[in-house]
C-alpha positions in Angstrom: 10.1 -19.8 -21.4 9.6 -17.9 -18.2 9.5 -14.1 -18.2 11.2 -12.1 -15.4 9.2 -10.0 -13.1 10.4 -6.4 -12.7 10.4 -4.6 -9.5 8.1 -2.0 -10.9 5.5 -4.7 -11.7 5.7 -6.0 -8.2 5.3 -2.6 -6.7 2.2 -1.8 -8.9 0.7 -5.2 -8.1 1.2 -4.7 -4.3 -0.3 -1.2 -4.4 -3.2 -2.3 -6.5 -3.9 -5.2 -4.1 -3.5 -3.0 -1.0 -5.9 -0.4 -2.4 -8.6 -2.9 -3.4 -8.2 -4.8 -0.2 -8.4 -1.7 2.0 -11.5 -0.6 0.1 -13.2 -3.9 0.7 -12.1 -3.9 4.3 -13.6 -0.5 4.9 -16.8 -1.7 3.2 -17.0 -4.7 5.5 -15.9 -2.9 8.7 -19.4 -2.2 10.0 -20.2 -5.9 9.8 -16.8 -7.4 10.9 -15.3 -5.0 13.4 -11.6 -6.1 13.2 -11.5 -5.5 9.5 -11.8 -1.7 10.1 -8.7 -1.5 12.3 -5.6 -0.2 10.5 -1.9 0.4 11.1 -0.7 3.9 10.3 3.0 4.3 9.3 4.7 7.3 8.0 6.6 10.5 8.6 4.6 12.8 10.8 5.2 15.7 10.7 6.7 15.8 7.2 10.4 16.6 6.7 10.9 20.2 5.5 14.2 21.4 4.0 14.2 25.3 3.8 17.0 26.2 1.3 16.4 30.0 1.0 14.6 30.3 -2.3 13.4 26.7 -2.3 11.4 24.7 0.2 11.3 20.9 -0.1 8.7 18.9 1.8 8.9 15.1 2.1 6.4 13.0 3.8 4.2 9.9 3.4 1.5 8.0 5.3 0.4 4.4 4.9 -2.9 3.3 6.3 -3.0 -0.5 5.9 -5.7 -2.8 7.2 -5.9 -6.6 7.3 -7.6 -7.0 3.9 -5.2 -4.5 2.4 -2.2 -6.6 3.4 -3.9 -9.8 2.2 -4.7 -8.1 -1.1 -1.1 -6.9 -1.6 0.3 -10.4 -0.9 -2.3 -12.1 -3.1 -1.6 -9.8 -6.0 2.2 -10.4 -5.7 1.6 -14.1 -5.6 -0.8 -14.0 -8.6 1.6 -12.0 -10.7 4.5 -14.4 -9.8 2.4 -17.4 -10.7 1.4 -16.0 -14.1 4.9 -15.3 -15.3 
């Protein structure tokens, strides 16, 4: 019987793969130049809502390199294959 994969499990797998892949990519960047290049996505400057007594700040940045993307896809593929 096949188990269903939750969205949370896929997100955790993708983040774990991206983190490990980016780390390896940064380690190998001095030897293979293109592995050190990354794409920066996010909200810059962060969105700020000033509501009198409460200030809410929302923002995020994603720095993804080639091995980070490969790691994310590989982890999602592996978790899908296991279940």
